[in-house]
C-alpha positions as semicolon CSV with decimal commas, in nm:
position;residue;x (nm);y (nm);z (nm)
1;X;-10,816;-1,598;8,729
2;X;-10,657;-1,936;8,916
3;X;-10,551;-2,131;8,609
4;X;-10,748;-2,362;8,614
5;X;-10,933;-2,414;8,246
6;X;-11,325;-2,543;8,311
7;X;-11,502;-2,474;8,027
8;X;-11,790;-2,671;8,164
9;X;-11,754;-2,954;8,122
10;X;-11,702;-3,130;8,451
11;X;-11,961;-3,513;8,523
12;X;-11,988;-3,532;8,133
13;X;-11,846;-3,865;7,933
14;X;-11,735;-3,819;7,637
15;X;-11,766;-4,215;7,432
16;X;-11,448;-4,265;7,500
17;X;-11,474;-4,299;7,858
18;X;-11,807;-4,581;7,832
19;X;-11,555;-4,796;7,632
20;X;-11,372;-5,019;7,875
21;X;-10,941;-4,962;7,769
22;X;-10,817;-5,256;7,561
23;X;-10,574;-5,577;7,787
24;X;-10,228;-5,455;7,852
25;X;-10,024;-5,717;7,606
26;X;-9,649;-5,821;7,658
27;X;-9,543;-5,734;7,248
28;X;-9,219;-5,810;7,386
29;X;-9,002;-5,933;7,094
30;X;-8,847;-6,260;7,142
31;X;-8,537;-6,141;7,053
32;X;-8,524;-5,848;7,217
33;X;-8,258;-5,928;7,534
34;X;-8,101;-6,226;7,287
35;X;-7,700;-6,193;7,243
36;X;-7,631;-6,469;6,933
37;X;-7,417;-6,703;6,967
38;X;-7,076;-6,719;6,691
39;X;-7,301;-6,956;6,468
40;X;-7,576;-6,753;6,439
41;X;-7,390;-6,470;6,411
42;X;-7,204;-6,644;6,105
43;X;-7,540;-6,782;5,977
44;X;-7,689;-6,368;5,956
45;X;-7,333;-6,234;5,802
46;X;-7,311;-6,468;5,486
47;X;-7,730;-6,400;5,406
48;X;-7,582;-6,115;5,479
49;X;-7,316;-6,121;5,227
50;X;-7,459;-6,420;5,017
51;X;-7,780;-6,112;4,978
52;X;-7,573;-5,874;4,809
53;X;-7,347;-5,964;4,612
54;X;-7,580;-6,291;4,454
55;X;-7,905;-6,012;4,440
56;X;-7,811;-5,664;4,511
57;X;-7,522;-5,616;4,295
58;X;-7,629;-5,751;3,997
59;X;-7,978;-5,665;3,995
60;X;-7,837;-5,233;4,063
61;X;-7,628;-5,286;3,806
62;X;-7,867;-5,456;3,531
63;X;-8,206;-5,133;3,675
64;X;-7,916;-4,880;3,678
65;X;-7,819;-5,010;3,338
66;X;-8,144;-5,013;3,215
67;X;-8,273;-4,728;3,294
68;X;-7,953;-4,591;3,180
69;X;-7,970;-4,770;2,827
70;X;-8,355;-4,680;2,827
71;X;-8,273;-4,246;2,826
72;X;-8,019;-4,227;2,580
73;X;-8,224;-4,465;2,348
74;X;-8,472;-4,163;2,410
75;X;-8,777;-4,417;2,532
76;X;-8,728;-4,203;2,907
77;X;-8,663;-3,881;2,956
78;X;-8,408;-3,761;3,119
79;X;-8,470;-3,468;3,348
80;X;-8,341;-3,130;3,239
81;X;-8,083;-2,959;3,542
82;X;-7,981;-3,337;3,643
83;X;-7,987;-3,523;3,410
84;X;-7,998;-3,919;3,408
85;X;-7,827;-3,970;3,769
86;X;-8,187;-3,944;3,931
87;X;-8,368;-4,178;3,742
88;X;-7,999;-4,385;3,748
89;X;-8,054;-4,379;4,137
90;X;-8,383;-4,472;4,200
91;X;-8,330;-4,807;4,009
92;X;-8,054;-4,881;4,147
93;X;-8,231;-4,838;4,481
94;X;-8,524;-5,055;4,406
95;X;-8,232;-5,336;4,283
96;X;-8,120;-5,309;4,636
97;X;-8,478;-5,351;4,782
98;X;-8,659;-5,599;4,491
99;X;-8,271;-5,827;4,606
100;X;-8,250;-5,797;4,913
101;X;-8,636;-5,891;4,960
102;X;-8,574;-6,200;4,714
103;X;-8,302;-6,373;4,917
104;X;-8,553;-6,402;5,207
105;X;-8,642;-6,649;5,164
106;X;-8,269;-6,845;5,109
107;X;-8,161;-6,640;5,478
108;X;-8,425;-6,808;5,627
109;X;-8,361;-7,177;5,499
110;X;-8,032;-7,109;5,603
111;X;-8,131;-6,977;5,900
112;X;-8,336;-7,307;5,957
113;X;-8,183;-7,542;5,916
114;X;-7,901;-7,374;6,255
115;X;-7,816;-7,692;6,512
116;X;-8,104;-7,747;6,770
117;X;-7,989;-7,549;7,062
118;X;-7,945;-7,267;6,877
119;X;-8,200;-7,059;6,982
120;X;-8,312;-6,850;6,643
121;X;-8,250;-7,131;6,476
122;X;-8,583;-7,268;6,656
123;X;-8,805;-6,937;6,638
124;X;-8,763;-6,925;6,228
125;X;-8,809;-7,316;6,281
126;X;-9,142;-7,257;6,543
127;X;-9,224;-6,957;6,313
128;X;-9,201;-7,155;5,956
129;X;-9,400;-7,420;6,097
130;X;-9,652;-7,188;6,209
131;X;-9,712;-7,034;5,819
132;X;-9,739;-7,367;5,692
133;X;-10,002;-7,491;5,893
134;X;-10,226;-7,192;5,837
135;X;-10,140;-7,208;5,475
136;X;-10,331;-7,580;5,494
137;X;-10,695;-7,527;5,416
138;X;-10,880;-7,691;5,683
139;X;-11,102;-8,055;5,646
140;X;-11,445;-7,999;5,694
141;X;-11,526;-8,247;5,987
142;X;-11,759;-8,544;5,892
143;X;-12,052;-8,456;6,046
144;X;-12,229;-8,837;5,821
């Protein structure tokens, strides 16, 4: 035994050998090596802080309280071993996630309002303009 595995398939082409490889594309994100300016960092920190205090905290509190009340009123069943904790924690986590997601449009607007010399602001404005252009219905050419 020479250590080579030869199962008699030399010279045979498989189904994947006949397909050409897809072209290699550069998929580097435009902000991959970017260093944020002080204004951009301030805007991002404000987005983070505002989304937490204006959406995450109230929504988490509301959902956790509603879940706890539903369990105490026997609308929902509590876990026999862990009690109310798992359902209340899941409700609070979902409130956090939905709070963050619901604040994305406001943060997007805030980043688009950054000054013209901000690369992040320019990227967000370009993304927003492209999204609007794609959302608008295209008019058929008048061929009459």
